[in-house]
N, C-alpha and C positions, 0 to 999 in steps of 0.2 A: 504494500500500500504506500509506503513512504517513497518508493522509487517511481511507481507508475500511477499513483492515485491522482496526480494532477491531470492525467490524460482522460480521466473519467469525471472530472469536476463538471458541475452543472453551470457553465458560464453563459449560456444563452437564456436571458431572462424571459424571452418571449416563447421559447420552446420551438423555434422554427427549424433550427438545424437538426438534421438526423445524426444522432450520436451512436457510434458503434461501441459495443461492449469490449472492454480491454481484457483480452485473454489472460494477461499476466496477473490480473487481480483475482482470478478464480483459484481458490485453494485446492480444488480437486485436480487441477493441472499438475500439482506437485505431489500427488498421492496422499493428500490429507483429507480426512473425513470430517464433515461439519459437526458430527456428534461426538467427536473425540475430545478428550480433555488434556490440556497442556498447562504446565507450570510457566508462568509469565514473569516471574520476579526479575526486575531489571531489564525487561524486554519491551513490555507494553506499560505505558503510564496511564493512570486514571486519577480521578478526584472523587470525593464523596458524593457530589451532586450528579455525577455521571450515572449512566445506566448500570454500571458495575460499581458497587459501593467501595469505599476506601478500605473498609475492614477486610474486604476480599483480596485487595491488592497484595500480591506476593505471599498470601497465606493459603488461599484456596485456589486450586487450578481452575482455569476458565475453559468453557467449551469453545471450540473453534468458531462456532456461530456467534458467540458473544464477542470474541476478539475481532472477528470480521466486521460486526456491526459497529463496534467502538472505533475501529480504524477507518471505516467508510464514512462515518459521521464526521470524522476529522479531516480526511484527505480528499473526499469525493463530494464535497458540498458545493457551495456557491463561490468559494475562493480556492484557487489552485495553488498549492504549496509545492515548490520545486526546490529542494535544497540538498538532495543526496549527491549532487555532482561536486559538492564542496570537498576539497582535499583534506580538510581538517576534521578528524573524527570528533574532536571536542565540540566544534560548531554543529555538526550533524546531531550529536546527542543533545545539545542544548536546544536546538530547534524541535526535535522530536518530543523532548520532555515538555517544552513550553506549549506546543500545539496540542498534544494528547492530554495534558493534565489541566487544560483551561477550556472553558466553553467558548469556542470561537464563532458560534453562530451570532449573526447580527440581530439586534432587537427589531421587532416588527415596527414599521413606520405607520403612523396615522396620517390622515389627509392633510393636517397642518404641516407636518414634517415633510411630506411629499411635495406639497406646494412650495415650501421654503427651499427645498433642494432644487426644484425646477427653476425658481426665480434666480437663485444663486448661480446655477449652471448657465442660464441665459445671459446673465451679467458677465460671467467669466468668458463665455464664448464671444460676446460682443467686444469685450476688451481685447481678447486674443486676436480677433479679426482686425481691430484697429491697429494693434502693434505690428501685425504682419504687413499691413498697408504702409505703415509709417517707416518700417525697417525691413524692406524686402531683401532677400538673399544676403543676409548678414550673419555674423557669428551669433547674433542675438537669437537666431532661430532655435539653436540648441537649448537655450535657457527657456524659450517659450514652451518647448516640448516637455522639459523637466518641470517647469512651473505648472503645466496643465495637469500632470499626474499628481503633484503635490496639492494643487487647488482642489481636485476631486476629493482627496482625502479630507482636507480641511472643511470643505463644503458639507460633507456628510457629518463630520464631527460637530460643526457649528449648528447644523439643522437639528440634530438630536439633543445636544446639551445646552442649547441657548433658549 
């Protein structure tokens, strides 16, 4: 899941694109049975509020179906995490622990937050178009692209927590 989960992430909010099943995510491909039980201490991370309670972590073996559900919830959701290419084992472990032991789902948005995000995105896009007209073909274009991604993050944060 950590290596190939990003390929199965639900990135199309409208559900228009046809998404193929990623064969590498099927445990039966590796000869594992979903009803088998495995000791996961130090391999799979969880937290008390997760589907698998904290008192079970490292003490009671998990069924493969529970492990798969926990990892799919983390790596195959609406955000694609791709970090296994990192040469640093410490970084890979840090990312896996952070993502698997934290609830990474985004809070649901109400109509007010959705309207606020739309307004902020329209303002951001208008400003971006102005800058592209004002500074065509310049080194500033790189900063516009970087700024666009950072703006999206801050817009979401501002709409939810303001």
